[in-house]
C-alpha positions as CSV (number, residue, x, y, z in Angstrom):
1,M,64.5,-43.4,59.4
2,K,63.4,-45.1,56.2
3,K,63.5,-48.8,55.9
4,P,65.3,-49.9,52.9
5,H,63.5,-52.2,51.3
6,K,60.4,-49.9,51.4
7,I,60.0,-47.1,48.7
8,A,59.1,-43.6,50.0
9,S,56.8,-42.9,46.7
10,L,55.2,-46.1,46.7
11,E,54.3,-45.5,50.4
12,L,52.8,-42.3,50.1
13,G,50.9,-43.9,47.1
14,R,49.9,-46.2,49.7
15,L,48.1,-43.0,52.0
16,F,46.8,-40.9,48.7
17,A,44.9,-44.1,47.6
18,L,43.4,-44.5,51.7
19,F,42.1,-40.7,51.7
20,A,40.7,-40.6,48.4
21,I,38.9,-44.0,49.0
22,I,37.9,-42.0,52.3
23,A,36.3,-39.2,50.4
24,L,34.5,-42.0,48.0
25,H,32.7,-43.3,50.4
26,S,31.9,-40.1,51.9
27,Q,30.0,-39.3,49.0
28,I,31.5,-35.6,48.8
29,F,30.0,-32.7,46.6
30,M,27.1,-34.9,45.7
31,T,24.1,-32.3,47.0
32,Y,25.9,-29.1,45.6
33,L,27.7,-27.7,42.6
34,L,25.2,-28.8,40.4
35,V,23.9,-28.6,36.9
36,D,20.9,-28.8,35.8
37,D,20.1,-30.7,39.4
38,V,22.8,-33.3,38.6
39,P,26.1,-33.2,41.1
40,V,28.0,-33.0,37.8
41,F,31.5,-32.3,40.0
42,G,30.3,-34.8,42.3
43,Y,30.2,-37.7,39.6
44,A,33.4,-36.7,38.3
45,F,35.1,-36.4,41.9
46,N,33.5,-40.1,42.5
47,Q,35.4,-41.8,39.3
48,L,38.8,-39.4,39.7
49,T,39.3,-41.4,42.9
50,R,38.9,-44.9,41.3
51,F,42.9,-45.1,40.6
52,A,42.6,-46.0,44.4
53,V,42.0,-49.6,44.1
54,P,43.7,-50.8,41.4
55,F,47.1,-49.2,42.6
56,F,46.1,-51.0,45.7
57,F,46.0,-54.2,43.5
58,I,49.0,-53.5,41.9
59,L,51.3,-53.0,44.9
60,S,50.6,-56.1,46.7
61,G,51.4,-58.0,43.0
62,Y,54.4,-55.8,43.2
63,L,55.8,-56.5,46.6
64,I,54.4,-60.0,46.6
65,Q,56.2,-61.2,43.5
66,P,59.7,-62.2,44.9
67,K,58.2,-64.7,47.6
68,L,55.4,-66.2,45.6
69,S,57.9,-66.6,42.4
70,T,60.3,-68.8,44.2
71,S,57.2,-70.5,46.9
72,P,53.8,-70.0,45.6
73,F,52.2,-72.0,47.8
74,N,53.4,-70.9,51.0
75,T,53.6,-67.7,50.2
76,L,49.7,-67.9,49.2
77,K,49.3,-69.7,52.7
78,H,51.6,-67.1,54.8
79,Y,49.9,-63.9,52.8
80,S,46.5,-64.9,53.0
81,S,45.8,-66.2,56.5
82,P,46.5,-62.7,58.3
83,L,43.6,-61.2,55.6
84,I,41.2,-64.0,55.9
85,K,41.3,-63.4,59.8
86,I,41.1,-59.5,59.3
87,W,38.3,-60.3,57.0
88,L,36.0,-62.5,59.4
89,V,37.0,-60.5,62.6
90,W,35.4,-57.1,60.4
91,S,33.0,-58.8,58.6
92,L,31.0,-59.6,62.1
93,L,31.6,-56.1,63.4
94,C,30.7,-54.3,60.2
95,L,27.3,-57.0,60.8
96,A,27.1,-56.0,64.8
97,M,27.4,-52.2,64.1
98,P,23.7,-50.5,63.5
99,F,23.9,-47.9,60.5
100,N,20.6,-45.9,61.4
101,W,20.8,-44.3,64.9
102,Q,17.7,-43.3,64.5
103,R,16.0,-46.4,63.7
104,V,17.6,-48.0,66.4
105,A,15.9,-45.6,69.1
106,T,12.9,-45.5,67.3
107,D,12.6,-49.1,66.7
108,G,15.3,-51.0,68.6
109,Y,18.5,-52.4,67.7
110,L,16.9,-55.8,66.2
111,A,14.8,-54.0,63.7
112,E,17.4,-51.8,62.5
113,R,19.8,-54.5,62.0
114,T,17.7,-57.5,60.6
115,G,17.0,-55.5,57.7
116,Y,20.2,-55.3,56.9
117,W,20.8,-59.0,57.9
118,N,18.2,-60.3,55.4
119,W,19.0,-57.4,52.4
120,L,22.6,-59.9,52.5
121,T,20.5,-63.1,52.4
122,Q,19.1,-61.8,48.8
123,N,22.2,-62.4,47.4
124,P,24.3,-64.9,49.7
125,L,27.2,-65.6,46.9
126,N,28.0,-61.7,46.5
127,A,27.5,-61.2,50.5
128,L,30.3,-63.8,50.8
129,M,32.1,-62.4,48.4
130,E,32.1,-59.1,50.3
131,G,31.8,-59.9,54.1
132,G,30.0,-58.0,56.6
133,M,30.1,-54.5,55.0
134,V,30.6,-53.3,51.1
135,H,34.3,-52.6,51.5
136,L,35.4,-56.2,52.8
137,W,35.4,-56.8,49.5
138,F,38.9,-55.7,48.6
139,I,40.4,-58.5,51.1
140,P,38.9,-61.8,49.6
141,A,39.3,-60.4,46.0
142,L,43.0,-60.0,46.8
143,V,43.2,-63.3,48.3
144,I,41.6,-64.8,45.5
145,A,44.2,-63.1,42.4
146,V,47.0,-64.0,44.9
147,A,46.3,-67.6,44.6
148,I,45.2,-68.0,41.1
149,T,48.7,-66.0,40.3
150,A,49.9,-68.9,42.8
151,I,48.4,-71.5,41.3
152,I,49.7,-71.0,37.6
153,I,53.1,-70.0,39.1
154,H,53.6,-73.7,40.8
155,F,52.3,-75.2,37.4
156,N,55.5,-73.4,35.6
157,K,52.8,-72.1,33.1
158,S,53.6,-68.3,33.7
159,S,52.6,-67.6,30.5
160,L,49.1,-67.9,31.0
161,L,49.4,-65.1,33.9
162,I,48.5,-62.3,31.6
163,P,46.0,-64.0,28.9
164,V,43.8,-65.5,32.3
165,A,43.8,-62.1,34.2
166,V,42.9,-60.2,30.6
167,I,40.2,-62.7,30.5
168,L,38.9,-62.3,33.7
169,Y,38.7,-59.1,33.6
170,A,37.3,-58.6,30.0
171,Y,34.6,-60.6,31.4
172,G,33.8,-58.4,34.7
173,V,34.1,-55.1,32.6
174,M,31.2,-57.2,30.0
175,G,29.4,-58.3,33.1
176,G,29.4,-55.2,35.3
177,S,29.2,-51.6,33.5
178,Y,28.5,-53.4,30.2
179,Q,26.0,-55.5,31.1
180,T,23.2,-53.4,29.8
181,L,24.5,-53.9,26.5
182,T,26.0,-57.0,26.5
183,E,23.5,-59.1,28.5
184,V,26.2,-61.3,30.1
185,W,25.7,-63.3,33.0
186,T,27.2,-63.5,36.1
187,P,26.8,-65.1,39.3
188,F,27.3,-62.1,41.4
189,F,28.7,-58.1,41.3
190,T,32.0,-58.8,38.8
191,R,33.4,-56.2,41.1
192,N,34.1,-59.1,43.9
193,G,35.9,-61.8,43.6
194,P,38.6,-62.3,41.0
195,F,37.5,-60.5,37.9
196,F,39.1,-57.0,38.6
197,S,41.7,-57.9,41.4
198,T,43.6,-60.6,39.3
199,L,45.0,-58.6,36.3
200,M,46.5,-55.4,38.9
201,V,47.6,-58.4,40.4
202,V,49.1,-60.0,37.8
203,I,50.4,-56.0,36.4
204,G,52.3,-55.4,39.5
205,F,53.3,-58.7,39.7
206,E,54.9,-58.8,36.1
207,L,56.2,-55.3,36.6
208,R,58.8,-56.2,39.1
209,R,59.7,-59.9,37.6
210,R,60.2,-58.2,34.1
211,N,61.3,-54.7,36.4
212,I,59.5,-52.6,33.9
213,S,60.1,-48.8,34.6
214,L,59.0,-45.7,32.4
215,S,59.9,-42.1,32.8
216,S,57.7,-39.8,35.2
217,T,57.1,-38.2,31.9
218,K,55.8,-41.3,29.9
219,S,54.0,-42.7,33.2
220,L,51.9,-39.5,33.3
221,L,51.0,-39.5,30.1
222,L,50.0,-43.4,30.5
223,L,47.8,-42.0,33.5
224,I,46.1,-39.3,31.6
225,V,45.3,-41.4,28.7
226,G,43.4,-43.8,31.0
227,L,41.9,-41.1,32.8
228,I,41.0,-40.1,29.2
229,I,39.4,-43.2,28.4
230,H,37.8,-44.3,31.6
231,F,35.7,-41.0,31.6
232,S,34.7,-41.2,28.2
233,E,33.4,-44.9,28.4
234,A,31.7,-43.4,31.9
235,Y,30.1,-40.5,29.7
236,W,29.1,-43.2,26.3
237,L,27.7,-45.0,29.0
238,T,25.0,-43.0,30.3
239,K,23.3,-42.8,26.9
240,F,22.0,-46.4,28.3
241,D,21.2,-44.6,31.4
242,I,24.0,-46.1,33.2
243,P,24.5,-43.6,36.0
244,F,28.4,-41.8,35.7
245,N,29.5,-42.6,38.9
246,L,28.7,-46.6,39.2
247,H,31.6,-47.7,37.3
248,D,34.5,-49.8,39.6
249,F,36.8,-50.5,36.7
250,L,36.2,-50.2,33.3
251,I,38.5,-50.6,29.8
252,G,40.7,-47.6,30.6
253,T,40.7,-48.4,34.3
254,P,44.2,-50.7,34.3
255,L,45.8,-47.9,32.5
256,I,45.6,-45.1,35.5
257,G,46.8,-47.4,38.3
258,I,49.7,-48.4,35.8
259,G,50.5,-45.0,35.0
260,L,50.1,-43.8,38.8
261,F,52.0,-46.5,40.0
262,L,55.2,-46.1,37.8
263,F,54.8,-42.2,37.9
264,L,55.5,-43.2,42.0
265,L,58.0,-45.6,41.0
266,S,60.1,-43.1,39.2
267,K,60.2,-40.7,41.8
268,P,61.2,-42.9,44.3
269,N,62.1,-40.4,47.3
270,L,59.0,-38.7,47.0
271,G,57.2,-38.1,50.2
272,N,60.4,-39.5,51.9
273,H,59.6,-38.6,55.8
274,P,59.3,-40.5,58.9
275,I,55.5,-40.3,59.1
276,T,55.1,-41.4,56.0
277,F,56.5,-44.8,56.8
278,K,55.0,-44.7,60.4
279,L,51.2,-44.0,58.6
280,S,51.5,-46.7,55.6
281,K,52.1,-49.7,57.8
282,H,48.7,-49.1,59.4
283,V,46.8,-48.4,55.8
284,L,45.0,-52.2,55.9
285,G,43.8,-51.3,59.6
286,I,42.3,-48.3,59.0
287,Y,41.1,-48.5,55.7
288,V,39.1,-51.9,57.7
289,C,38.1,-49.7,59.8
290,H,36.8,-46.3,58.0
291,L,34.0,-47.1,56.5
292,L,32.4,-47.7,60.0
293,F,33.5,-44.0,61.0
294,V,31.9,-42.9,58.0
295,V,28.7,-44.4,59.3
296,V,29.4,-42.4,63.0
297,F,29.7,-39.1,61.1
298,L,27.6,-40.0,58.8
299,N,24.7,-40.0,62.1
300,I,26.5,-37.4,63.9
301,T,26.0,-35.0,61.0
302,G,22.9,-35.9,60.3
303,M,22.0,-34.9,64.1
304,M,23.4,-31.7,63.8
305,G,21.8,-30.7,60.5
306,L,24.8,-30.1,59.2
307,T,25.2,-29.9,55.4
308,L,26.9,-28.9,51.7
309,A,30.7,-28.4,52.5
310,M,30.3,-28.7,55.9
311,R,28.8,-31.9,56.5
312,D,31.5,-33.3,53.7
313,F,34.4,-31.7,55.5
314,V,33.5,-32.8,58.6
315,I,32.9,-36.8,57.4
316,V,35.8,-37.2,55.6
317,F,38.2,-35.4,57.7
318,G,36.8,-36.6,60.8
319,T,36.5,-39.8,59.3
320,A,40.4,-40.3,58.4
321,T,41.3,-38.7,61.8
322,L,39.6,-40.8,64.1
323,S,40.2,-44.0,61.9
324,T,44.1,-43.4,62.3
325,L,44.1,-42.7,65.8
326,F,42.0,-45.8,66.6
327,V,44.2,-48.1,64.8
328,L,47.3,-46.1,66.8
329,G,45.8,-46.6,70.1
330,V,44.7,-50.7,69.0
331,N,48.2,-51.0,67.8
332,K,49.4,-50.3,71.9
333,T,47.1,-53.0,73.3
334,P,46.5,-56.8,73.0
335,L,43.3,-56.2,71.0
336,K,46.0,-56.0,67.9
337,R,46.5,-59.6,67.8
338,V,42.4,-59.8,67.1
339,L,41.8,-56.8,65.1
340,F,44.7,-56.2,63.1
341,R,47.8,-58.2,61.8
């Protein structure tokens, strides 16, 4: 049965965004469908999936708004504690798991792992913002964004939420994808930390606080405008030798996230099926473990000599299937308290 406090379309959005992230991290379409030896289709697909993380941030701000508005610090504590625990546990697991099985076989476990550990120590602050593996950056970024929002609300300065978030985002863009042009100094990779996450969380927070909604047509128009701006920026930046597939966030990216979120909000019964609600509650668990399964299937497809579309299919659907089964299985054991919340 559908839980009354959950919106089916937003839960479906979780699953859609998660699958997009799995496909992104699987690096599909990057070795074929080439145009002048450039994986044009792969680059385009890579950037199309960039809606996923903004959507997750916006959804988080939307869901936490009522509690954060009434009890900011208490909500921050109860919200962030399990997330930090998950981040620590999975950082340790990711640090321990070897990525290159062939090197483990030839040079040994420590030789394979030491190279990765040494690479992380070259930029310790950035490593701290990410954790044991690159995808875990989402968790500290979310916690920091919620903390900034909670502090501003606690001091009754809600009018500063959007200005502060926009300033952080502008700095993140200038020090991120536009850094070659702006030469803005940053202490670490600006995708990590508060620079992009704060604006996305605040957007979700404000959408709910102000009860903002749009029709499905206007939402789709906003989404399309965001895609046009984002892709135009990515293409223009290639003129400065910045790879098309590099970008996590650009100036147009928030419009993509807002447009998709408002579209799903305008279609609340979309995806209203028991399976949607059963799987969506495990999205965080699948997210934190999925990249390890990508590594597993990268090694397996390499050993089997699979290439092109068959390789992509095995990695994407193998990862999606096994990571889901893993989380469902773990949730039936005492390990659930250790690995997930």
